[in-house]
N, C-alpha and C positions, 0 to 999 in steps of 0.2 A: 827570629827575624830581626829584632831590634839590634842584636849584636852584629849581624851581617850588614845592616844599614850603617851602623856606627863605624864598622871597619872600612866600608866604602868611603864614608865621609873622611875618615882618618887618612886613607891613602891619597884622597884628593887634596886635602889640606896640607899634607906634608910633602907634596910634590913627588910622590913615588912614581908617577907616570912621567916618561921622558918628555921634555919640552925643548923645542928648538928655539934658540935665542939669536936674534940678529940685531945689530946696531951699526950705525954709520961709523966708519973708521975715525972720522974727525970728532965724533962725540966724546966729550970728556967723561971719564968714569969717576964718579964720586961714591962714597959709601957712608952709610949712617947706621946707627944701632936701632934695631926693631925688636920689641918685646913680643914673644909668642907664647906667653904663659896661658893664653886663653884655651888653646886646644888641649894641652896636657892637664890644665886645671879642670877642664870639663870631664876627662876620663878619670882623673884621680879623685875629684870631689863629687859635686852634684851631678846626677845623671839625668839624661833626657827621659821623659815619661815613656814607659814601654808602650809600643804600638800594639793594637789588638792582633789576635791570631789571624784575622782577615781584615782587609780594608772594607768597612761597611759602606763608605761613601759611594763607590761605583755600583754596589748592589742596590742601594737606595735610589741612585740615579736611574738604574734599569727599571725599577718598579715605577718611578714617576713617568718614565718614557712609555712603558708598556701600558700604564693605566689610562692613557689617552685613547686607547683602542676600545672597540666594543668588547663586551664581556662574553667572548666566545669560549667554548670549552678549552681551546688551546691557550688563550690568554689567561684564563683562570688557573690552568695547570702550571703555566710559567710563573705566575705570581705566587702560587702556593709553594713552589720549589724555592723561589727567592726568599720568601718569608721564613721558611724552615731554616735557611742559612743564617738569617738575621736573628732569629729568636734567642740564641744563647747570649747575644750582645745587647739585649734590651735592658732598659732601666729596671732595676729590681723594685718590687713594691710599687708598680706603676699606678695602681688604683689610688694611691695616696701621695703620689709624687707631684710636686709643683709643676713639673715639666708637662703634666697632663693638660694643664689649663692653657687657654689661648683661643685664637680664632682660626678655624680650619675650613678648607674647602674639600668636599668629598670628590676624589678624582677617580675612584673605582669602586664598584660593588658587583659581587657575583649575582645579585638579584636586581631586577629592574627597579629604578627609583622613580618616584612620582615628581614630575616637574623638572626644571632645568636649574643649573647653577646652585646646587645644594650646598649649604654652608652650616657650620656649627660654631657656637661660642660656648666654651666651658670655663666657668669661674667658680672656684670653691665647690659649693653644693648646688649650683644652678647650671642649667643647660638651655640653650635656645637654638632651634633648628629652623632654617628658612629655605624656601625654594621659590622659583619664579616660573610663571607660565603665561601663556597668551590667551586672552579672552577674545573670541571671534577672530583670532589671528592678528589682532591689532593692539589691544590694550594689555599692558603688563599687569599681572596680578601677583602679588607677593603673599605667600602663606608662611606664617611663623608659628611654630609650636614651642611652648616653654614648659619647664617643669624642674624637677630636682634629680640629682644623682647621688647615690650612696654606695660607698665601698662595702662589698660583701666578701672580699677575699683580697689576697695580696695583689693580684693582677686583674680582679674582676669587680665591676661596679654595676649597680642596677639603675636604669634610667626610667623615671616615671614622669610621663607627660600629662599635664592636667589642664592645659589651656591651648586653644588654637585661635589664631587671629588672622584675618584676611584683609589686605589693603589693596586699593587700586581697582581696576576694572570698572564695573558699573556701580560699585558700592563696596562695603566692607562690614566687618563685624567680628565679634568674638564669641566663643562658646566653650563650655567646659567639656573635657574629654577624659578618658581613663585608659591610657595605653602604657603598658609596662614591658620592658625588655631587659635582657642582660647582655653586657658587653665584656668580653675577655680580651685584655691587651696582649697581643702576640709580639709586638715590637713598638718601641717608643723612643724617639730621640728628638733633637731640636728642629727636625724638618718634617717628619711624617709620624703618623700614628696608624697602626694596623690592628684592627680588632675583629674578633669573631662574634657576630651578633646572633643571639638566640631570642626569637620572638615567643609570645605567650602560647602560640599554637604549635611550638616545637620546630618551626622552620628556622634554618640557620643560613647565614650569609657571611662572606668575607668582605670587609670594607676598608679601603685605604683612604686616609685623609691627609692632605698636605697643609702644613702650617702656613698662614698668610705671610707672604714675603719670602718664603723659602726658595732657594735656587739650587741648581745642580752643583754637586760638590766639585766636579772637574772645573767648572767655570770659576768658582770661588778660589780654588787652589791656584789656577793660572794667574788670576788677578793678584793674589798675595805674592806669588813667586815673582811677578813682574815688579811689584813694589819693592821686594827684598833685593832684587838685582840692582835697582836704582839707588838703594840706600848707601852703599859704600862710596859711589861716585859723588853723591851729594855731600857726604860727610868729609870727603877729601882725605881719607886715611892712607891712600896709596897702596892698599892691600888688594890683591887679585885672587879670586877663588875660581880656578879653572874648572873644578868639578861642578860648581853650581852655575857659573855664568854661561857655560856652553851646553848645559843639559836642556833637553826639551821634554815636555810632558808634565805630569803631575808630581809635585814634590812630596816626599814622604814626611811623616811627623818627625822622625829622628833627624833627617837632613835639615829641615827648617830649624829645629832646636839647636843643632850644631852651628849653623850659620848665625842664628840670633846670638848665641853665646859668644862666638868669636868676634862678631861685630861690636858687641857691647864692651868686651874686654879690650879690643884693639884701640878704642877711643879713650880708655881710662889712662891715668898716669902710670908710667912704668913702675913695676913693683920689685925691681932688683932681681928678676929671674934671668935665665940664661940669655946673653946677647947673641944675636945672629946678624951677620953682615949681609946686607941686601943692597943690590944696585938701585940707584935712584932712577925714577922714570926718565926716559929719554925722549927726544923730540920725535923719533920715528914712530909712526902709527902702528908699525908691526912689532915694536919692541915689547918684550915681556920681562917680568922680574924673576930672578932666580934666588931661591932660599938655600942657605947652608943648614943642614940638619944634623943634630948631634946623634950619632949612632946609639949611644946609651939611652937617650930619651926615646928614640924610636923603639929600641928593644923593650924598654920599660912600658911604653904604651902598648906594644904588641902583647907583652905579658899580661897587662891589665885587660886587654881585649880578650885574651884566652880565658882569663879568670872570669870575666863577665859572661863569656859564652858558656863556660861551665856552670856558672851560677844560673844563667837563663835556662840551660838544659835541665839543671836540677829543679828549678822552679816549674818548668814545663812538665817534667816527670812527676813532681809532686802534685801539680794540678791535674794531670791525667789520672794519677792514682786516686786523688780525691774525687774526681769526676766518676771514675770507675766504681769507687766505693759508694758514692752517692747513687749511681745507677743501680748497683747491686742492692743497696738499701731500698731504693724505690721499687725495683723488681720484686724484692722480698715482700715489701709492703703491699704491692699489687697482688702478689701471689696469695698473701694472707687475706687480703680483701676479697679476692676471687674465691678463696676457700670458704671464708665466712659467708659470702654471698651464696655460694653453692650450697653450704649447709643450711642457710636460711631458706633458700628455695626448696631444698629437699624437705626441710621441716614443714614448710608451707604446703608442699605437695602431699606429704604424709597427713598433715592435719586436714587438708581438703579431702583426701581419700577417706580418712576416718569419718569426717562429716558426711561424705556421700554414702558411706556404708551405713552409718546410723540412720540417715534419712531413708535409705532403701529399706532397712529393717522396719522403721516406723511406718513407711508407706505399706509394707507387707502386712504389718499388724493391723493397720487401719483398714486395709482391703479385706483381711480375714474377718474383722469385726463387722464391716458392712455386709459381707457375704452371710455371716451368721444372722444378722438382723433381717436380711432379705429372706433367708430360709424360715426364720420364725414368723415373719409376716405372711409368707406363703402358706405355712401350716395353719396360721390363724384364719386366713381367708378360706383355706380348704375346709376347715371345720365349720365356718359360717355357711359355706356353700352346701355342705352336707346337711346342716340343720335346716337351711332353706328348702333343700330338696325334700326332706322329711315332712316339713310343714306343708309343702305343696301337695305331697301325697295325701296327708291327712285332709287337707282342704278338698282335694279331688274326691276322696272317699265320702266326706260329708255332703259334697255336692251330689254325688250319686244317691246317697240316702234321701236327700231332699227331693231328688228327681223321682225316686221310687214312690215317695210319699205323695208327691204331686200327681203322679200317674193314677194312684188309687183314688185321689180326690176327683180327678178328671173323669175317671170311670163312674164315680158316684154321680157327678154332674150329668154325665151322659144318660145314666139310668133315670135320673130325675126328669131330664128333658123328655125321655121316652114316656115316663109316667104322666107328665103334663100333656104330652101329645095324646096319650091314651085317654086321659081325662077329657080333653077337648073332644076327642072322638065320641066319647061316651055322652058328652053334653049334646053334641049334634044328633047323636042317635037316640039318646033317651032324654027327651025334653022334660019328661015328667020328673026325672030325677035331678032337675036343675039345682035344687037347693043342696041336695047331697053332693052333687057334682061340684057346685061352687065351693062348698065347704072343703071337699077333697082338693079342689084347685088351690084354695087358700092355704091348706096344709102343705100342698106340694110346693107352692111358692115360698112358704115360710122355710120349708126344708131346703129349697133352692138357695134362699138368702143365707141360710146357715152354712150351706156348702160353699157358697161364694165367699162368705166371710172367712171360713177356714182356709179357702184357697188363697185369699188375699194375705192372710196371716202367714201362710206357708211361704208365699212369694217374698213377703217382707223379711222373714227370717232368712230365706236364701240370700237375698240381697245383702243383709247385714253380715252374714257369714262370708260372702265373697268380698265385701268391703274390708272386713277384718283381716282376711287372708292377704288382700292386696296391701294393706298397711304393714303387715309383717314383712 
């Protein structure tokens, strides 16, 4: 692309395009020697800096223009596409580049921002972020968060905010905070900074910041072109550049370099190079100058142009090959990383499966042990139950024996009562035998007491036996 622009500049400067010349018949024709070593010295010696494969200025302009709109899905998609085009031309090692520092205003974010007029100031390892809002819709409140930034990669740095301060409104104050995020620079130049922000919670957003005072590239180029067009007339060199003076639009880097070189060489002292006859300026406002061109010089310049084109093509091919090799190496590295990650994931899954298997076996063994313990406990309880049943049977048998014993005692008591009754009857019937009857009565009462004592003892024994069985 640089060769094409240089060729266009060469054709314009050497007058290869046909030019109609008109002058009054009465105007005298004078000639003077003009040195034109500037053009050929440019192609033969120092070269204009090569222009990038694409002009980044218009793309940056588009991003700045689009960023003023709301963050709709369409706008986000457009800016994403433009940023992808700019990424290869970003500053290398942006996280440590001095170009990173400065005062910015955030003009676009794919996620909503808190407050209005968001700004950032980056200087060395410090960062200050500020926003504005309205309290009660009237009072302006400025909130500023400050902290540090630390490079964690070639194009990535970590932002750690530690303090937030509020000014305005109904009061102000400061408090400590702890907010950390990571920003990866996608594109950086002297006008904008595009970063991918990753918050602590994993949320990501695309943020475009414009450097304070930055303007659209097209406006800057037009101003510079106007100044450059006025320079030859102010210097009074008498040189006319039809290619540059009549063009409209944005000047390219190579064209501006060619013009700058020719203007600087034209005002220097002649260096003994090839003289060319040129008509002096005439009074007519429509008159133009005609240059006589050496065919050999033109052929040499064209040869150098072809050589430069070949060299540029070779460099472009080498750059493409290098980019392809780099892409292949990166693809290989990614494939190896994916393979290692897959192997690590497979190993982790196998380890997890083995751990799950071992846990299942351990749970099975523990369950079997619990079942055995339960069976043993049931067997023990069954034995105790059978022993209790046997003891209950023995107790019931003893109770029956006591009951039988008590029945015999009761029968004896009943017989004694009958004897007492008979004795009382005898007393009533036989008054004469009162003494003997009383004696018999006393004996009967004594026997009754003995029987009652035996009955009481039997009852106490029965109660003791029942209590003992109950305690068992």
